[in-house]
C-alpha positions in Angstrom: -46.6 89.2 -35.2 -47.0 92.0 -31.9 -50.4 90.9 -29.5 -51.9 93.4 -28.2 -52.4 94.0 -24.6 -56.6 93.2 -24.8 -54.9 89.9 -26.7 -53.0 88.9 -24.1 -56.1 89.7 -21.7 -58.2 87.6 -23.8 -55.3 84.9 -24.2 -54.9 84.5 -20.7 -58.8 84.5 -20.0 -59.3 81.5 -22.1 -56.3 79.3 -20.7 -57.7 80.2 -17.3 -61.9 79.1 -18.5 -59.6 75.9 -20.0 -57.5 74.8 -16.5 -61.3 74.8 -14.8 -62.7 72.9 -17.4 -60.3 69.8 -16.2 -61.5 67.4 -14.3 -64.6 68.5 -12.3 -64.8 71.6 -13.4 -66.0 70.3 -17.3 -69.1 69.2 -15.8 -70.1 72.7 -16.6 -67.8 74.2 -19.2 -70.7 75.2 -21.9 -71.2 77.9 -19.3 -68.1 79.7 -20.6 -71.0 81.1 -23.3 -72.5 84.0 -21.8 -75.3 83.9 -24.4 -75.6 80.3 -22.5 -75.5 81.1 -19.2 -77.7 83.4 -19.3 -79.9 81.1 -20.9 -79.7 78.3 -18.9 -79.9 80.2 -15.0 -83.2 81.4 -16.7 -84.4 77.9 -17.3 -83.4 77.1 -13.8 -86.1 79.3 -11.7 -88.5 79.5 -14.7 -88.6 75.2 -15.5 -89.3 74.9 -11.5 -91.7 77.4 -11.6 -93.0 74.9 -14.8 -93.2 71.8 -12.5 -95.0 74.1 -10.0 -97.6 75.0 -11.9 -98.1 70.8 -13.0 -98.0 69.9 -9.6 -100.8 72.6 -8.4 -102.8 72.4 -12.0 -103.5 68.3 -11.5 -104.5 69.5 -7.7 -107.0 72.3 -9.0 -108.3 69.9 -11.0 -109.1 67.4 -8.6 -110.9 70.1 -6.6 -112.9 71.2 -8.9 -114.0 68.4 -9.9 -112.5 65.0 -8.0 -112.3 63.1 -11.7 -109.5 61.4 -12.9 -110.7 61.6 -16.6 -110.4 65.5 -16.4 -106.6 64.7 -14.9 -106.3 63.1 -18.6 -108.0 65.5 -20.3 -106.5 68.2 -19.4 -102.6 66.4 -20.7 -104.0 65.4 -23.8 -105.1 68.8 -24.5 -101.2 69.6 -23.4 -99.9 67.7 -25.4 -102.4 67.2 -28.1 -101.0 70.3 -29.8 -97.5 69.7 -29.5 -98.1 66.4 -31.7 -100.3 67.6 -34.3 -98.3 71.7 -34.7 -94.9 70.9 -33.9 -94.0 70.3 -37.7 -95.6 74.3 -38.7 -93.6 75.3 -35.0 -89.5 74.0 -36.9 -90.4 75.1 -40.1 -90.9 78.7 -38.5 -88.5 78.1 -36.2 -85.6 77.4 -39.7 -87.2 80.7 -40.4 -87.8 83.3 -37.3 -84.5 84.3 -35.7 -84.5 82.1 -32.7 -84.4 84.4 -29.8 -87.2 86.4 -31.3 -89.3 83.4 -31.3 -88.1 82.2 -27.6 -89.2 85.5 -26.4 -93.1 85.7 -27.6 -93.5 82.2 -26.7 -92.1 81.9 -23.4 -93.9 84.9 -22.8 -96.9 84.0 -24.2 -96.3 81.0 -21.4 -96.0 83.8 -19.0 -99.2 85.7 -19.6 -101.2 82.3 -19.3 -100.1 81.2 -16.1 -101.1 85.1 -15.1 -104.5 84.4 -16.4 -104.5 81.1 -14.2 -103.0 83.1 -11.1 -105.5 85.5 -11.9 -108.9 82.8 -12.5 -108.1 81.9 -9.8 -107.1 83.9 -6.8 -110.7 85.4 -7.9 -112.8 82.7 -7.2 -113.9 82.9 -10.6 -112.2 79.5 -12.4 -113.5 77.0 -13.8 -112.8 73.5 -15.5 -113.1 75.1 -18.8 -111.2 77.7 -17.7 -108.1 75.3 -17.4 -108.7 73.0 -20.8 -108.8 75.5 -22.5 -105.4 77.2 -21.1 -104.1 73.6 -21.1 -104.3 74.3 -24.3 -102.8 77.8 -25.1 -99.8 76.3 -24.2 -99.3 72.9 -25.5 -99.9 75.8 -28.4 -97.1 77.8 -27.3 -95.1 74.7 -26.7 -95.3 72.7 -30.4 -93.9 76.2 -31.0 -90.9 77.4 -28.5 -89.4 73.1 -28.1 -87.8 72.6 -31.6 -86.3 76.2 -31.4 -85.3 76.3 -27.6 -84.0 72.2 -29.3 -82.3 73.6 -32.4 -81.4 77.5 -30.7 -78.4 75.6 -27.8 -75.4 74.7 -30.8 -75.7 78.8 -31.9 -74.7 79.9 -28.0 -72.0 77.4 -27.8 -71.3 75.4 -31.0 -70.6 71.5 -32.4 -68.0 71.4 -29.8 -69.4 72.3 -26.5 -72.9 71.3 -27.8 -72.5 67.6 -26.0 -72.1 69.3 -22.0 -74.6 72.0 -22.9 -77.3 69.4 -23.9 -76.4 67.9 -20.7 -76.6 70.5 -18.4 -80.7 71.1 -19.9 -81.8 67.7 -18.6 -79.8 67.9 -15.4 -81.9 71.4 -14.9 -85.0 69.8 -16.2 -84.9 66.6 -14.0 -83.5 69.2 -10.8 -86.8 71.1 -11.8 -88.4 67.7 -11.6 -87.3 67.0 -8.4 -87.7 70.0 -6.6 -90.6 71.5 -8.3 -93.6 69.2 -7.5 -92.4 68.9 -4.2 -92.1 72.8 -3.6 -95.4 72.8 -4.4 -97.0 70.2 -2.8 -95.9 72.3 -0.3 -96.4 75.6 -1.8 -100.8 74.4 -2.1 -100.9 73.6 1.6 -99.4 77.1 2.8 -101.0 79.7 0.9 -103.0 77.1 -1.9 -103.1 77.1 -5.3 -103.2 81.1 -6.2 -99.6 81.5 -5.1 -98.7 79.1 -7.0 -99.9 80.2 -10.1 -98.5 83.7 -9.6 -94.8 82.3 -9.0 -94.5 80.3 -11.8 -95.8 83.4 -13.7 -92.5 85.9 -12.2 -90.9 83.1 -12.2 -90.9 83.6 -16.5 -89.4 86.7 -15.7 -85.8 85.9 -15.3 -85.2 83.6 -18.7 -87.3 86.6 -20.6 -84.6 89.2 -19.3 -82.3 86.3 -20.1 -83.2 86.1 -23.5 -82.9 89.8 -23.9 -79.9 89.8 -22.7 -78.4 87.3 -25.4 -75.3 89.0 -27.6 -76.4 87.6 -31.2 -72.4 89.0 -32.3 -72.0 85.9 -30.0 -73.8 83.7 -31.6 -71.9 80.2 -32.6 -73.9 79.7 -36.2 -76.2 82.5 -37.5 -78.8 81.0 -40.7 -78.3 83.9 -43.9 -81.3 82.7 -45.5 -80.8 83.1 -49.2 -83.7 84.0 -51.2 -85.1 81.1 -52.4 -85.6 79.9 -49.3 -87.7 82.9 -48.2 -90.2 82.9 -50.3 -90.3 78.6 -50.1 -94.1 77.8 -49.5 -94.3 76.6 -45.4 -95.6 73.0 -47.1 -92.8 73.2 -49.3 -90.1 73.8 -46.8 -91.4 71.7 -44.6 -91.0 68.4 -47.2 -87.2 70.1 -47.7 -86.7 69.0 -44.2 -88.3 65.2 -44.5 -87.0 64.9 -47.1 -83.2 65.7 -45.9 -84.3 63.1 -42.8 -85.8 60.6 -45.1 -81.6 60.0 -46.7 -79.3 60.7 -43.9 -79.8 57.5 -42.9 -78.3 58.4 -39.3 -80.6 60.6 -38.2 -83.5 58.2 -39.9 -82.5 56.3 -37.7 -82.6 58.2 -33.7 -85.9 59.5 -35.2 -87.2 55.4 -35.7 -85.9 54.3 -33.0 -86.4 57.1 -30.2 -89.9 57.4 -32.2 -91.3 53.4 -31.5 -89.4 53.6 -27.3 -91.4 57.4 -27.1 -94.2 55.5 -27.7 -94.1 51.9 -25.9 -91.3 53.0 -23.6 -91.3 56.3 -22.3 -94.7 56.2 -20.7 -94.5 54.2 -17.9 -95.1 57.3 -14.8 -99.0 56.4 -16.4 -99.1 53.2 -13.9 -95.9 54.0 -11.2 -99.2 55.0 -8.8 -99.9 51.4 -9.7 -96.9 49.9 -9.3 -97.0 51.6 -5.8 -100.2 50.8 -4.8 -101.2 46.9 -5.6 -97.5 45.6 -7.0 -95.2 46.4 -4.3 -98.2 47.6 -1.3 -96.7 50.4 -0.8 -98.8 53.1 -0.7 -98.3 56.3 -1.3 -95.6 57.4 0.5 -94.1 55.0 -1.2 -95.3 56.1 -4.1 -93.1 59.7 -3.5 -90.6 57.8 -2.9 -90.8 56.3 -6.4 -90.7 58.8 -8.2 -87.8 61.0 -6.3 -85.5 57.6 -7.5 -86.4 57.6 -10.8 -86.0 61.9 -11.0 -82.3 61.5 -9.3 -81.2 58.9 -11.7 -82.5 60.9 -14.3 -80.3 64.1 -12.4 -76.9 61.3 -12.0 -76.7 60.7 -15.4 -77.7 64.1 -17.2 -74.1 65.3 -14.5 -72.3 62.4 -16.1 -72.6 63.1 -19.4 -71.6 66.6 -18.9 -68.9 65.0 -17.0 -67.5 63.4 -20.1 -68.6 65.7 -22.8 -67.9 63.0 -25.2 -68.4 63.7 -29.0 -71.7 60.9 -29.5 -72.0 57.9 -31.3 -74.4 55.6 -32.3 -73.4 52.7 -31.1 -73.7 54.3 -27.0 -76.9 55.4 -28.0 -78.0 52.1 -28.9 -76.4 50.3 -26.3 -78.1 52.9 -23.6 -81.4 52.1 -25.1 -81.3 48.8 -25.0 -80.2 48.8 -21.4 -83.0 50.9 -20.2 -85.7 48.4 -22.0 -83.9 45.3 -19.7 -84.2 47.6 -16.7 -87.5 48.6 -17.2 -88.8 45.2 -18.6 -86.9 44.1 -15.1 -88.7 46.7 -12.6 -92.0 45.3 -14.4 -91.1 41.6 -12.3 -90.1 43.3 -9.5 -91.7 42.4 -6.5 -89.3 43.6 -4.1 -90.5 47.5 -2.6 -86.0 48.1 -2.2 -85.1 46.2 -5.7 -87.6 48.2 -7.5 -86.5 51.8 -6.5 -83.3 50.8 -7.5 -84.0 49.2 -10.7 -86.5 52.7 -11.3 -83.1 54.8 -10.7 -81.5 53.2 -13.3 -84.6 53.2 -15.9 -84.4 57.1 -15.1 -80.6 57.3 -15.5 -80.4 54.9 -19.2 -83.0 57.1 -20.5 -81.4 59.8 -19.7 -78.8 58.7 -21.2 -79.8 57.1 -24.7 -82.3 61.0 -24.9 -79.6 63.0 -25.2 -77.0 60.9 -26.3 -79.6 61.0 -29.9 -80.7 64.1 -29.2 -76.5 65.6 -28.9 -76.2 63.0 -32.1 -79.1 64.7 -34.3 -78.0 68.0 -33.5 -74.1 67.5 -34.6 -74.9 66.4 -38.2 -77.6 68.5 -39.1 -78.0 71.5 -41.1 -77.5 74.9 -39.7 -80.7 75.7 -42.8 -82.3 72.6 -41.2 -81.7 71.9 -37.9 -85.0 73.6 -36.7 -87.7 71.5 -38.6 -85.3 68.0 -38.0 -85.1 68.8 -34.5 -89.3 69.2 -34.6 -89.5 65.8 -35.5 -87.4 64.7 -33.3 -89.6 66.1 -30.7 -92.3 65.5 -32.1 -91.3 61.9 -32.3 -90.3 62.0 -28.5 -93.0 64.2 -26.8 -96.0 64.2 -29.5 -96.0 60.6 -29.0 -97.1 60.8 -25.1 -100.9 61.5 -25.4 -101.1 58.4 -28.1 -98.3 56.2 -25.5 -100.6 56.8 -22.7 -103.9 55.8 -24.0 -101.5 52.3 -25.0 -99.9 52.0 -21.5 -103.2 52.9 -19.4 -105.1 50.6 -21.1 -103.1 47.7 -21.4 -102.5 48.1 -17.3 -106.6 48.1 -17.4 -107.4 45.7 -20.5 -104.7 43.2 -17.9 -102.6 44.9 -15.3 -99.8 47.1 -14.7 -96.8 44.1 -15.3 -98.2 43.3 -18.2 -98.5 47.0 -19.8 -94.9 47.9 -19.2 -93.6 44.3 -19.9 -95.1 45.3 -23.9 -93.9 48.0 -23.9 -90.6 47.2 -22.7 -90.7 44.1 -25.6 -91.4 46.3 -28.2 -89.3 49.1 -27.3 -86.1 46.8 -27.4 -87.3 44.8 -30.4 -87.0 48.4 -32.1 -82.9 49.4 -30.2 -81.9 45.8 -31.6 -83.6 46.5 -35.0 -81.2 49.5 -35.1 -78.5 48.1 -33.7 -78.1 45.4 -36.2 -79.0 48.4 -39.3 -76.3 50.4 -37.2 -73.6 50.1 -39.9 -74.9 53.5 -42.7 -75.8 55.5 -40.2 -71.9 54.9 -38.3 -70.4 56.0 -41.3 -72.6 58.5 -42.1 -71.5 60.4 -38.5 -68.2 58.8 -38.6 -67.9 60.5 -42.2 -69.3 64.4 -40.8 -66.9 63.6 -38.1 -63.8 63.6 -40.2 -65.3 66.4 -42.6 -65.5 68.8 -39.5 -62.3 67.7 -38.3 
């Protein structure tokens, strides 16, 4: 067989990529895919803008009302649509081209940010404006989140999926560290209006990146059969839920992650109370605690990206158990320096189990059901935030923040240990899938 000069060039390029992917270079292996590179770089800018807007929105509400309850309402309105509608977002993600869906949702989010900027810049903003815009952003996220999650494997393929998800986690946590700090500086320098304008502008790179994606390079494009296209919405939803119920690995992950998300991942509600009432560190101490959590999360994401190992149920459950134990130890700590180390470790463990769960569930999900499966995953992972906040905040108000964290960590630990005991069928299913793929 003769190899053309073009083929020789392609082979040489692949060899160079493989060499670069060795050592520390494998941390960014998924970026060798042009489509994912466009998507990731756009998200890098957009997510920083999103966290800047989150900071500015909270500050704006406090300026308008001086009422912490109003902040809670804004948060609830922003997450409520995710809890109610993300399942239908998954149905649409399986029916429609995911890139087209993301172009729509990201454009709608940009419009929302632009409207908020105009209202603030013209000094006409009122609290009900913020409520409506927060709800509309949540409505957008209900369709954007499952689609964005399910689109990753189409850009990088299953082999680089663990690395891509870890890189996305590192991106999110880096933005969570940089965005609020940058947002605070911009508010102090130019006011909230400039911050909201910058967030609106930050959507341009991600929309441009999505527009430039080469559909021919996507690794898995679902060709829907006529029967599937003719299914009703609830019939499609029932099909996805039925698969989850019958797939032991998917069901185990969703039940464990759902329980931990509901009870264990809402400690941010009481972190200010820990900083002031338990550790007596004040506002500056609270800032360092938040930064330590973000730093630990970022390190974990980069570590997972560097390892790029095939995920397993055992690794996910072990990381979940460690997370629960560390959270409970943090709840009992009254020494500020020790608490800093523990909260960083909590952040590390949280990304370790959540990224592993995300990778596993996407790897074993059928292409034509991935959107619906990821919508259920996002429902239990992010949609449970309002209920989880009520649980943790209610216990902290009734008793104290230590009791609230111990209760949440203890219930999460029970779920994780139960998952460990019952993990055999799930591990067998993952092993069988891996064997078939190889």
